N, C-alpha and C positions, 0 to 999 in steps of 0.2 A: 563502528562509529555511528552508523545510522541508528542502531538500537539505543546507544547512549544519548543521542540527540533527542529521540522520542521520549525516553524515560525522563530526561531533565525537563523537557517542555511540559509533559503531563504533571510532573511534580510541581512545577511553577504554577500551573493552572489548577492545582488541587484536584486532579483527575486520576488519582492512583488506581481507582477501580478499573480503568481502561488499560492499564499497563500490559497485562498478559495478552489481551487481544491485539493491542497496538503493536507490541513487539513481534508477535506472530505475523501480522499483516506486513509490517515493514521488512521483515526478513524475507518473506515470500516475494514482495515487489522487487527488492534489491536483487535477490537470487535470479528472478525472472529476467531482469534487465541485464545482468551480467551474462547469463546463459544465452540469451537470444539477441540482444542488441550488439554484443561483442565489440564494444567501443571502449576507448580508454578511460572515459569518465562519465559519471552520472551526477545528478544533483538531487538532494533530498529536500522535501518540503514538509514542514510541520506547521500547521496553521489552525487558527480558531475562527473560521469564517462567520460563525454565528455562536451565540451563547450555548446552544444545545448541540453543537457539532465540533468534532475535531477532524481535520483533514490531513491525511498523510499522502505524500506523492513521491514519485520517482520520475525525474526528467532525464531523457537521454536523446541522442541525436538520430536514433532510428525512427522511421515513420511506419514501421510494421506494427499494426494494431494487434494486441494480444487477444486470443480467443479462448473463451471458456470451453474446456473439453466437454463434449457431450457423451463420449463413449464410457463404458463402464469396465474398461480393461483393468482389473485389479492387479495384474502383474506389471503394469506400466509404472516405473519409478518416477520418471519425469512427466511434467505436464499437469501436476496437481496443484501448482501454486495458485492459480485463479479459482480453483474449487475451494481452497482454504479461505482465500480472500472473500469470495462470494458468501461463504458461510458465516464469516465474522463481521462483515461490513454491513452497515445500514444501507449504503449504496456505494457504487464504484463506477468508474468509467475511464475513458481515454480522451484526452484533448489533443488533436493533431495541430502541429505548428509547421510553418514553412521549413524549419530547421530540425524538426524531430517531434517528440510527443511527451505528454505527461500522463502517466497512469496514476490515478488518484483513488483514494478510498475515504469515505466519511464514516466515522463512528459516532453513534448517538450518545450524548452525555445525558445521563439520567438526572432528573432534578433532585436536589438534596432533600432528604426527608425531615 
């Protein structure tokens, strides 16, 4: 459902060139939230905070801040979500709330030629 929401929003904003990166990012964010927050629900955010940015986010009730793995263990299957996010995002971060957190990613919209 998160991927569908992102795809529809990007189509509505005529940002189809971002679809592949955005779908990879939202998949990783949702997977990370499901694996580590282990709570029954999450919320997806798809926004356009500025003309040149698309913001994707996952909100959950866990206050555990995700950490970008710094080790190079190529045999490790889990823990790569934020490496993918970091590679595709223009910027990303975590906002802590009294009731949980939002992990967000911004993708840069390239100006039309």
